[in-house]
C-alpha positions in Angstrom: 0.0 0.0 0.0 1.9 3.0 -1.3 0.1 6.4 -1.9 3.0 8.3 -3.3 1.1 10.9 -5.2 -0.8 12.1 -2.1 2.4 12.5 -0.2 4.1 14.3 -3.1 1.3 16.8 -3.1 1.8 17.4 0.7 5.5 17.9 0.3 5.4 20.5 -2.5 5.9 23.4 -0.1 7.7 23.5 3.3 5.8 21.9 6.1 5.9 21.6 9.9 6.5 17.9 10.4 6.5 15.7 13.5 7.8 12.2 13.4 6.7 9.8 16.1 7.6 6.1 16.9 6.2 3.5 19.2 6.8 3.1 22.9 10.0 1.4 23.8 11.6 2.2 20.4 14.0 -0.3 18.8 16.5 0.3 16.1 14.0 0.0 13.3 11.6 2.5 14.9 14.4 4.9 15.9 16.6 4.4 12.8 13.7 4.8 10.4 12.4 7.9 12.2 15.9 9.5 12.2 16.5 8.7 8.5 13.1 10.2 7.6 13.9 13.3 9.7 17.3 13.8 8.0 15.8 13.3 4.6 12.9 15.8 5.1 15.1 18.4 6.8 17.3 18.3 3.7 14.3 19.0 1.6 13.6 22.2 3.5 10.9 21.1 5.9 10.8 21.9 9.7 11.1 18.5 11.4 11.1 17.2 15.0 11.4 13.6 16.0 9.6 12.4 19.2 9.8 9.1 21.1 7.1 8.3 23.7 9.8 6.7 25.9 13.6 6.6 26.0 15.5 4.6 23.4 18.3 2.2 24.3 21.7 3.7 25.2 23.4 1.5 22.7 21.5 3.4 19.9 22.6 6.8 21.0 25.3 6.9 18.3 22.8 7.0 15.5 22.9 10.3 13.5 20.4 12.7 14.9 19.6 10.6 18.0 20.8 13.4 20.3 18.0 15.7 19.0 15.1 13.2 19.7 12.5 14.6 22.1 11.6 12.0 24.7 8.0 12.6 25.7 8.1 10.9 29.1 10.6 13.5 30.3 8.1 16.3 29.9 5.0 17.4 31.8 1.8 17.2 29.8 1.7 21.0 29.4 5.4 21.3 28.4 5.0 18.4 25.9 2.0 20.1 24.3 4.0 23.3 24.0 7.0 21.4 22.6 5.0 19.7 19.9 3.4 22.9 18.8 1.6 23.2 15.5 1.8 20.4 13.0 1.0 20.1 9.3 2.2 16.5 8.8 2.5 13.7 11.3 4.6 10.6 10.4 3.9 7.4 12.4 6.9 5.1 12.2 7.0 1.3 12.8 3.5 1.0 14.2 0.0 0.9 12.9 -2.0 0.5 16.1 -2.8 3.8 17.9 -2.2 2.3 21.4 1.5 1.7 20.5 2.0 5.4 20.9 1.4 5.2 24.7 1.4 8.7 26.3 1.6 10.3 22.8 -1.6 8.8 21.5 -3.3 12.2 22.0 -1.3 13.6 19.1 -3.4 11.5 16.7 -6.4 13.7 17.6 -4.8 17.0 16.8 -7.1 18.8 14.3 -6.1 19.6 10.8 -3.1 17.3 10.8 -2.4 14.9 7.8 -1.2 11.6 9.3 1.1 9.3 7.4 2.0 5.7 8.4 5.3 4.0 7.4 5.2 0.4 8.7 5.5 -3.3 8.0 3.3 -4.8 10.7 0.1 -6.7 10.0 -3.5 -5.5 10.4 -3.1 -1.7 10.5 -5.7 0.4 12.1 -7.4 3.0 10.0 -6.3 6.1 11.9 -4.1 7.7 9.2 -4.7 9.5 5.9 -1.8 8.2 3.9 -0.3 4.7 4.2 3.1 3.3 3.2 2.6 -0.2 4.5 4.1 -3.5 3.4 3.8 -6.5 5.7 6.3 -8.4 3.4 9.0 -5.9 4.1 11.7 -7.0 6.6 11.6 -3.6 8.4 10.0 -0.2 8.4 13.4 1.0 7.2 12.9 -1.1 4.1 9.5 0.6 3.5 11.1 4.0 3.9 13.9 3.2 1.4 11.2 2.1 -1.1 9.3 5.3 -0.5 12.3 7.5 -1.1 13.0 5.6 -4.3 9.3 6.1 -5.4 9.7 9.8 -4.7 12.6 9.8 -7.1 14.9 11.0 -4.4 17.3 8.0 -3.9 20.2 10.1 -5.1 19.7 12.3 -2.1 20.6 9.6 0.3 23.4 10.6 2.6 25.8 8.4 4.6 23.9 9.4 7.7 20.5 8.5 6.3 21.9 5.2 4.9 23.4 4.4 8.3 20.1 4.8 10.1 18.3 2.7 7.5 21.0 0.0 7.7 20.7 -0.2 11.5 16.9 -0.7 11.0 17.5 -3.5 8.6 20.1 -5.5 10.5 18.2 -5.4 13.8 14.7 -6.4 12.5 16.3 -9.2 10.5 18.7 -10.2 13.3 21.6 -9.6 11.0 19.8 -11.0 8.0 19.2 -14.4 9.8 15.4 -14.1 10.2 13.1 -15.6 7.6 11.7 -12.1 6.8 15.0 -11.4 5.0 14.4 -11.4 1.2 16.5 -10.8 -1.9 15.1 -7.3 -1.9 16.4 -6.7 1.7 19.9 -7.7 0.6 19.7 -5.5 -2.5 18.7 -2.5 -0.4 21.5 -3.3 2.1 23.9 -3.3 -0.8 22.7 0.1 -2.0 23.0 1.5 1.5 26.6 0.2 1.7 27.3 2.0 -1.6 26.2 5.2 0.2 29.1 4.8 2.6 27.7 2.8 5.5 30.4 1.4 7.8 28.7 -2.0 8.1 31.3 -3.4 10.5 31.1 -0.4 12.7 27.3 -0.5 12.8 27.4 -4.2 13.7 29.9 -3.5 16.5 28.0 -0.6 18.0 24.7 -2.5 18.1 25.7 -6.1 18.9 29.1 -5.8 20.5 28.5 -2.8 22.8 27.1 -4.3 25.9 27.5 -2.9 29.3 29.1 -5.2 32.0 25.7 -5.2 33.8 23.9 -6.3 30.7 26.4 -9.1 30.1 26.1 -10.3 33.7 22.4 -10.2 33.3 22.4 -12.4 30.2 24.5 -14.9 32.1 22.2 -14.9 35.1 19.1 -15.2 32.9 20.5 -18.1 30.9 21.5 -19.9 34.1 18.6 -19.1 36.4 15.6 -17.8 34.4 15.4 -20.1 31.3 12.6 -22.7 31.2 12.7 -25.4 28.5 9.6 -27.4 27.4 11.1 -30.0 25.0 7.7 -31.7 24.3 6.4 -28.3 23.1 9.7 -27.3 21.3 9.6 -24.2 23.4 12.1 -22.3 25.6 11.3 -19.1 27.4 12.7 -16.7 29.9 10.9 -15.3 33.0 12.3 -12.0 34.0 11.2 -10.5 37.4 11.2 -6.9 38.3 13.9 -7.6 40.9 16.2 -9.0 38.2 16.1 -5.7 36.4 16.8 -3.7 39.5 19.6 -6.1 40.6 21.5 -5.6 37.3 20.5 -1.9 36.8 18.9 -2.7 33.4 18.0 0.2 31.1 15.7 0.4 28.2 16.6 -2.2 25.6 18.9 -4.2 27.8 16.9 -7.4 27.5 16.9 -7.1 23.6 18.5 -10.1 22.0 18.0 -12.4 25.0 15.2 -14.3 23.3 17.5 -15.5 20.6 19.5 -17.5 23.1 16.4 -19.5 23.8 15.6 -19.9 20.1 19.1 -21.1 19.4 18.7 -24.3 21.5 18.6 -27.6 19.6 15.0 -28.8 19.0 13.5 -25.4 19.9 11.1 -23.7 17.4 9.4 -21.2 19.7 10.9 -18.8 22.2 9.6 -16.2 24.5 10.5 -13.6 27.1 8.0 -12.9 29.9 9.1 -9.7 31.6 7.5 -8.4 34.8 7.1 -4.6 34.8 5.4 -2.2 37.3 1.9 -2.6 36.1 1.9 -5.4 33.5 3.9 -8.3 32.1 5.3 -7.9 28.6 5.5 -10.9 26.3 8.0 -11.2 23.4 7.6 -14.1 21.0 9.9 -15.5 18.3 9.6 -18.7 16.1 11.2 -20.5 13.2 9.4 -22.0 10.2 5.7 -21.8 9.9 4.8 -21.4 13.6 2.6 -18.2 13.7 3.4 -16.7 17.1 1.4 -13.6 16.2 -1.7 -15.9 16.7 -0.6 -16.6 20.3 0.0 -12.9 20.9 -3.4 -11.9 19.5 -5.4 -14.6 21.2 -3.9 -14.5 24.7 -2.0 -11.3 25.1 -3.9 -8.5 23.3 -1.0 -8.2 20.9 0.1 -9.1 17.4 3.0 -8.8 15.0 4.5 -11.1 12.3 4.4 -14.8 11.9 7.9 -15.3 13.4 8.1 -12.2 15.7 5.3 -10.9 17.8 4.5 -9.5 21.2 1.8 -8.5 23.7 1.0 -7.7 27.3 -0.7 -9.3 30.3 -2.4 -7.5 33.1 -2.3 -10.7 35.2 0.4 -11.4 37.8 3.6 -12.9 36.6 2.6 -16.4 37.9 -0.8 -16.2 36.3 0.8 -15.0 33.0 3.2 -18.0 33.0 0.2 -20.3 33.5 -1.8 -18.6 30.8 1.2 -18.8 28.4 1.8 -22.5 29.0 -1.8 -23.5 28.8 -2.2 -21.4 25.6 0.9 -22.9 24.2 -0.4 -26.5 24.7 -3.5 -25.6 22.8 -1.5 -23.8 20.1 0.8 -26.8 19.5 -2.2 -29.1 19.1 -3.0 -27.3 15.9 0.5 -26.7 14.6 3.3 -29.0 13.5 7.0 -28.2 14.1 
């Protein structure tokens, strides 16, 4: 779904543009937002990038990250003043309004044209213009195709390309996930031709752990991993106290799930993480196991076939029970 002509018409003259991403932004959300911000700023538009909550420290090196407005650090009145008047609102890497969290009110601002750039399934109809492709490996891939459709690919800078490359490698797990396509590799190659230091980006994202984070991974693998061989499933249960003990920051549990998925005979992995007022659930799978079905049926969530997530308002113990019972029913209808 690409409505290029409508967006072209909006961008003919300079606009006041705000770019927002989902709560708990990852490298795809942040990288794509920053890439779009850099691109539109170079075209003469007034641009601000806003995240509902803080992004992970290990992404702070991304070009333009230091200028991102983190909404949770503002009072409601100060945030409203900071946002100001908007002509165009770009919604990046989400297509469900609730994913905006405390920024959801921004969708109700009058007279604002809303544009979605996303690759998740089943988008809600809250925007005016959609650039949406569920077959794309990342929202960064969708943005690259949009820039190409606008005839502006020659205006890609090394900074823009770097942000997009970060989006691609994280949402594909360094091109290892099944969402990686020939098109994904071709786009990555073009980004490299625009000067991306691929080795440096990989190091900064994957080989840049704090000592606390590394110790936490060791603890979680040793103490918090549950393996259900008969269900071809392994999952982590992370308690609030664990996060406090290891002084975890936003994004510090990212990547843990792949240690569970890497086990021999395991086709489905999860992380159940206890938070102040809910339990978050991250799901990954290999092959044809549609974990988005589990997320949707049991945890008010969704996502892709092999990568999904949701939340539970039950206690951690009750959530574990719900997950295991739901998993048993799920596996009755699916073959590994």
